[in-house]
N, C-alpha and C positions, 0 to 999 in steps of 0.2 A: 984293199977294202972290198972290192968286188968279190974276191974269193971268200972272205970271211962272211959276207952277206949270203952267199950261196950256200955255204956250210950251215949257216944258222937256219936257213929255210929248210934245208934237208932234215936237220935235227927236229925242227918243229913239226914237220910232216910225219916223221917217224913217231914222234911222241903222240900226235893226235891219233895215229893209226893204232898205237898200242893202247892208249886210253879209251878209244872208241870200242875196241874189242873187249876191254875189261868192263866198260860200262854196260855193254849189252849183256854181259854175263852176271853183273851185280844187281840183285833185286832191289836193294836200297836205292841204288841209283835210278832204277826204273821207277820206283815210287816217287822219288823226287821229281823225276822228269814228268810223270803224270800230274803230280801236284802243280808243277810249273805250267804245264799245258792248261790245267784247269784255271790256274791263276791268270794266265794270259788270256784265256777265253773270257773269264770274268772281267778282266781289265778291258778287253775289247767290248764286252756288253755294256760295262759302265761307261766307257768312252762314247758308245752309241747313245746311251741314255743321256750322257752329259751333252752330246751334240743336239739331241732332240730337245732336252730341257733348255739349252741355250737358244735353240731356234724358237721354242715357245716363248722364252723370255723376250727375245727380239720381237716376236710377233705381238706379244702383250704390250711391250714398250711402244711399238708402232701404233697399236690400237689405242693405247693411253694417250699418245701424242695426238692421234687423230681425234680422240674424244675431247681432249683439252681444246684442240683447234675448233671442233664442232661446238663445244660449250661456249668458247669465246665468241665464235661467230654468231651463235644463238643469242648471247647477251647483247652483242652489237645490233642484231636484228630486232630484238625486243626493244632496245633503246631507240632504234630508228622508228620502230612501229609506234612507240609511245609518242615520239615527236611528230610523226606524220599524222597520227590519229588526233593529236591536239590541234595541229594545223588544219586538219580536215574539219573538225568541229568549229574552229574559228571561222574558216571560210564558209561553212554551212550557215552559221549565224549571220555572217555578213551578207550572204546571198538572200537569206530570209528578210533581213533588214532592207536590203536593196529592193527586193520585190515589194515589200510593204511600202517603202518610200515611193517606188514607181507607181504603185496602185493609188496612193494618196495623190501623187502628182497628176495621174490620169483623171482622177475624180475632180481635182481642182481645175484642170484644164477643161473638163466637161462642163463645170459650173461657171466658167468664165464666159462672158459675152462682151461683145464690142458694140458700142453705140455709134452707129454710122452717122447719125445727125443728132445734135443736141436737142433736148426737149424744148418745145416752144408752145406757147398758148395760141390757138387759132384765132385769127382776127374775126371770123364769123363762123357760125355753125354750118356744118355741111348740109344738114337737112334737119327738119323741114324749114321752109321759109315762114317765119312766125307772122309776118305781116299778112301774107296770103292766107295762112292757116287761121288767124284771128278773124279775118274778113269772112272766110267760109263758115266759121263757127257762128258768127253773128247772124248772117243771113239764113243759115240753117235753123238757128233758134227761132228767128222771126217766122220763117216758113212753117216750122213745126207748131208755133203758137197759133198762127192763123188757121192752120189745118185743124188744130184741136178745137178752136172756136167754131169753125164751120161745121165740124162734126157734131158738137153739142147743139148747134142750131138745127141741124137736120134730125138729130135724135129727139130733141124737145123743141119743136117749132113754136115760134111766137108770131102771132098775126098783129102787125102794126096798123093795118087799115082794113076796111070792110071789103075792099077789092081783093086783097090777098086771101081773105076768108072765103069769098065767093069762088075764086079760082080753085081753092083747095078742095072745097066740098061739092062744087058744081051746082049749088042751089042759090036762089036769090036771097039776098040779105035785106031785110026790111028796114033795119036801123041799127044804131049802136048806142050804147050807154057808156058815158065816160065815168071812170072810177079812179080816183087817186088815193093812194094810201101813203101816209107819212112814212111808214116803215119801208115801203117799197122805194120811195124817193130817196130815203136815207141810204138804203142798201145800194141803190144805183150810184149815188154820189160816192160812196165808199169804194165801190168797184172801179169807178172811173179814176178816183185818186190813186188807188192801188196800181191800176194799170199804168197811169202816168208815171208814178214813182218807179215802178219796175222798168218801164221803157227808158226813163231818164237815166236810171242807174246803169242799165245795160249800155246805153250810148256813151255815158261818161267812162265806164270801164273800157269800152272799145277804144275810145279816143286816148285814154291813158296808156293802154297797151301799145297803141300805134306810136305814140310819142316816145315811150320808153324804148321800144325796139329800134326806132329810127335813130335815137341818140346813141344807143349801144352799137349799132352798126357803124355809125360815124365816129365811134371811139370817143364819145364825150364822157368825161369823168363826172358822173351824176352826183356823187357826194360833194365834190368840190363845187359844182354848179349850185347845188342847194345851199351850201355854206356861204357862197358869195351872195346869193339872193337874200339869205337871212341877214347877212351883214349890211346889205343895202337897206333892208327894211328897218 
């Protein structure tokens, strides 16, 4: 077997040698070889283009996957943004409502007030003392009336006796003549009656005010007292 194999290799070697020498001399074979070389070069170029195209396809697929991923993520972000924006608007409205409620509460608190002591009716006025005030008013009125009367007397003096006339003019008075007029007497009586009525009314008013104030200070129920007096009558 080993011998046959060696012989076969020798024969193949000789055949290639003979064929190679013939090919180099055959123009047709040379053309075929050149065509084959061109074909191999074209095949190599096409393989390079195929590799480049495959690389581009791979890159485009990666970019497509990346784009799909980005679009998916963008959709998720948009959805999250819409949800967050809705929640933000809701929270903003709640904050405004809370601020408005707090403002109303603050205004309500500002308007509230506490009564430290319940309202009560004073037992007596703080001032002035009406008893003393009424007395002062009475005597002031009397003093003013007397002052006015004396003022009229000095402005329009009237001589009641001859001695007053003598002292006033510094001359001797020889005599006097009495003269009575009915109109003068009537006027004097009217003046006296008017003075008496005014004085009496003033005193009665003063006494009434004193009694009223005294009973009020002593917390006497005046309507009930008058009603009981009326019933007894």
